[in-house]
Every structure is written in structure tokens, then in C-alpha cells.
N, C-alpha and C positions, 0 to 999 in steps of 0.2 A: 146745276151740277148733274152730270150723268150718273145713272145707277151703275154700280160695278156689275161685271158679268157674273151671273149666278154660278155657284160652284156645285156641280152635280156629281162630283167624284165619289161621294159617299154612296150614290145609287149603285155603283159597281160592286160595292161591298155587301149588298143585301143578300141574305141567304135565299138563293133561287129555289131551293127545294121547298121552303116554306112559302115563298112569294107566289107560287103557282096558285091560282084562285081556289081550286078545290081543296088542295092541301092546307091552304090558309084557313079555309072554313072549318076543316077538320081540327086543325090545331087550336083555333079560337074556341071551338065547341068543347074540346077536351080541357082547355085552360080553365074553364069555369065550373067544371064538375070533377069529382074525385075519379070517376071512371064512367064509361059509357059502353053500351052494347052495340052490336052491329045495326040493329033495327033503328035505334036512336040516331046513329051517325048517318045511316042511309036516308032517313027522313030529313035530317038537318041539311045535308048536302044535296039532296035530290038526285042521288046516284043509284045505279043498279048494284047488286051484290058484287058482281065481277069488277066494276069500275072502282068501287070502294076498296075492294081487296087489293087491287093494283096500287092505289095510292097509299094504303096502309103499309103495304110491303116496302115501298120506298122509304116511308117514314121510320119503319122498324129497322131497316138496313142501316139507316143513319144513326140509329140509337135514340131517336126522338120520342118513340112510343114503346110501350110494353103491351104485348098481346097475351092474354091468358085464355086458353081454350079449356072449357069444362063442359059439363052436361047439366041440364035441368031435366030431371027424369031421364028419358031416353033421347032427348033432343040436344044437339050440340048448342052450346052457348058460349059466345066469345065476348070477353070484356077487354076494353082498350083503355089505357091511361097514359098520360104523359110521363116520360121518365124524368129524372132530375135534370138531365142534359136537355131534354125537350122543353121543359118549363123554362130553364135559363135561356136557351136559344130563342124561344118565342118572346120572352121578355126583352131580350136584346134587339130582336127584330122590331118589336113595337116601338121601343125607344128610338132606334135608328130612323124608322119611318116618320115618327113625330118630328124628329130633328130636321129631316130633309124637308118635310112639308111646311114646318114652321119657318124655315129659312127662305122660302120662296117670297120674293118681293111682289107686292101688288102693282099692277101697271098704273 
């Protein structure tokens, strides 16, 4: 009996903002901590300050993260955390990806 054609339609429903590898790394890093500072995220993602800032801006515009800018002494200190929307969206992304990958038939 022939294998039915795989259904990849769910792939088109993947959140492309999160799916971009760098933002996926940032979202995954924030998912496992209460909050993180810029230095931690820069090291995790292997990004420059400017690149990280650009990716965080996109996630913040979507409402997926919250950015809190404060000072430690006289130095700027920025904390980032997932918003409730970001946490839920990331969980849905992970569930959808697991479903897609688990439904692939082996040759």
C-alpha cells in the first residue's frame, strides 16, 4: 500500500517571527528563565549589541517580550522577559512544531 502524501499545510501556520533562528534562540532562552539581561542574551545567541537590539525590537513590537530599562549604579541595565502572550505563543509554536515533525513518515 502506498504511503499517503504528507500534509505540510500546518507549516504555513508557523509563527514566522519566532521561527527565525536568532529569535527562536532568544525566545527559548527567555522561556527557561524569569528574565535575562542583554549580556546573557548576547552570549546565548552569539550576537552583537546592535543585532540583538534589532531582534528584541521585533519581538517587543509583537508583544512577545517586555523590556525593562534601569540602571545599576550609573550604568544602563536592561532586563528582558517573556510577556504572557510571548510565553503562550512560544508554547503553541513548540507544540505545532512537534506535531509537524512527529507526523513525518519515515521512508
